[in-house]
C-alpha positions as a Python dict, from the first residue, in 0.01 Angstrom:
ca = {
    (1, 'M'): (0, 0, 0),
    (2, 'K'): (-263, -141, 234),
    (3, 'K'): (6, -292, 455),
    (4, 'V'): (188, 42, 484),
    (5, 'L'): (-136, 218, 571),
    (6, 'A'): (-219, -51, 828),
    (7, 'V'): (123, -15, 989),
    (8, 'V'): (92, 365, 1003),
    (9, 'V'): (-253, 342, 1162),
    (10, 'A'): (-127, 81, 1413),
    (11, 'V'): (169, 300, 1512),
    (12, 'I'): (-53, 603, 1558),
    (13, 'F'): (-296, 395, 1766),
    (14, 'V'): (-20, 257, 1989),
    (15, 'L'): (136, 600, 2041),
    (16, 'G'): (-206, 740, 2121),
    (17, 'L'): (-263, 474, 2387),
    (18, 'A'): (82, 532, 2532),
    (19, 'S'): (25, 905, 2561),
    (20, 'F'): (-316, 844, 2717),
    (21, 'G'): (-160, 616, 2978),
    (22, 'F'): (101, 878, 3060),
    (23, 'A'): (-162, 1148, 3093),
    (24, 'A'): (-379, 929, 3313),
    (25, 'G'): (-95, 864, 3556),
    (26, 'L'): (5, 1227, 3599),
    (27, 'E'): (-331, 1392, 3537),
    (28, 'K'): (-377, 1520, 3892),
    (29, 'C'): (-13, 1627, 3923),
    (30, 'E'): (-15, 1834, 3605),
    (31, 'K'): (-290, 2059, 3736),
    (32, 'C'): (-35, 2233, 3961),
    (33, 'H'): (305, 2129, 3827),
    (34, 'K'): (372, 2332, 3513),
    (35, 'G'): (669, 2493, 3342),
    (36, 'E'): (991, 2448, 3535),
    (37, 'K'): (806, 2268, 3814),
    (38, 'T'): (690, 1971, 3604),
    (39, 'V'): (687, 1640, 3785),
    (40, 'D'): (954, 1477, 3570),
    (41, 'K'): (1196, 1767, 3628),
    (42, 'M'): (1132, 1765, 4003),
    (43, 'V'): (1180, 1388, 4023),
    (44, 'A'): (1509, 1416, 3835),
    (45, 'K'): (1628, 1704, 4055),
    (46, 'A'): (1540, 1516, 4375),
    (47, 'K'): (1699, 1197, 4235),
    (48, 'I'): (1390, 988, 4300),
    (49, 'A'): (1447, 645, 4146),
    (50, 'T'): (1171, 425, 4284),
    (51, 'A'): (798, 440, 4346),
    (52, 'A'): (868, 399, 4718),
    (53, 'D'): (1094, 706, 4713),
    (54, 'L'): (823, 906, 4539),
    (55, 'T'): (561, 799, 4791),
    (56, 'K'): (790, 873, 5086),
    (57, 'T'): (883, 1215, 4949),
    (58, 'L'): (521, 1316, 4895),
    (59, 'R'): (388, 1169, 5221),
    (60, 'E'): (668, 1295, 5448),
    (61, 'G'): (809, 1597, 5262),
    (62, 'P'): (758, 1966, 5335),
    (63, 'K'): (451, 1982, 5105),
    (64, 'K'): (282, 1671, 5249),
    (65, 'A'): (-41, 1859, 5329),
    (66, 'M'): (-83, 1956, 4963),
    (67, 'H'): (-33, 1597, 4850),
    (68, 'K'): (-259, 1443, 5114),
    (69, 'P'): (-560, 1406, 4876),
    (70, 'L'): (-355, 1181, 4645),
    (71, 'T'): (-438, 815, 4689),
    (72, 'D'): (-184, 535, 4675),
    (73, 'D'): (-326, 441, 4334),
    (74, 'D'): (-261, 795, 4211),
    (75, 'L'): (100, 773, 4324),
    (76, 'K'): (138, 428, 4172),
    (77, 'G'): (4, 559, 3839),
    (78, 'A'): (241, 855, 3850),
    (79, 'A'): (535, 626, 3926),
    (80, 'E'): (442, 404, 3631),
    (81, 'A'): (408, 706, 3403),
    (82, 'L'): (749, 832, 3516),
    (83, 'K'): (890, 480, 3466),
    (84, 'L'): (1014, 450, 3822),
    (85, 'K'): (1106, 105, 3958),
}
């Protein structure tokens, strides 16, 4: 019984850390991108497959002025959270 409880607690802990990492990577993005305009849906629609594509799209796209405050580390975290190459 103790082993089962330990496994359940470990799984919950790992899932909690994974969700925290995802939230940390997209935290700034999710302030504006909600509903149908969530980041993952927009990335899929634009067929962005790599972190470089994401950076290029945000730095050179039509909404580049809105994304200017995002640092390279922010974009790297978002790319990791979205599991881009």
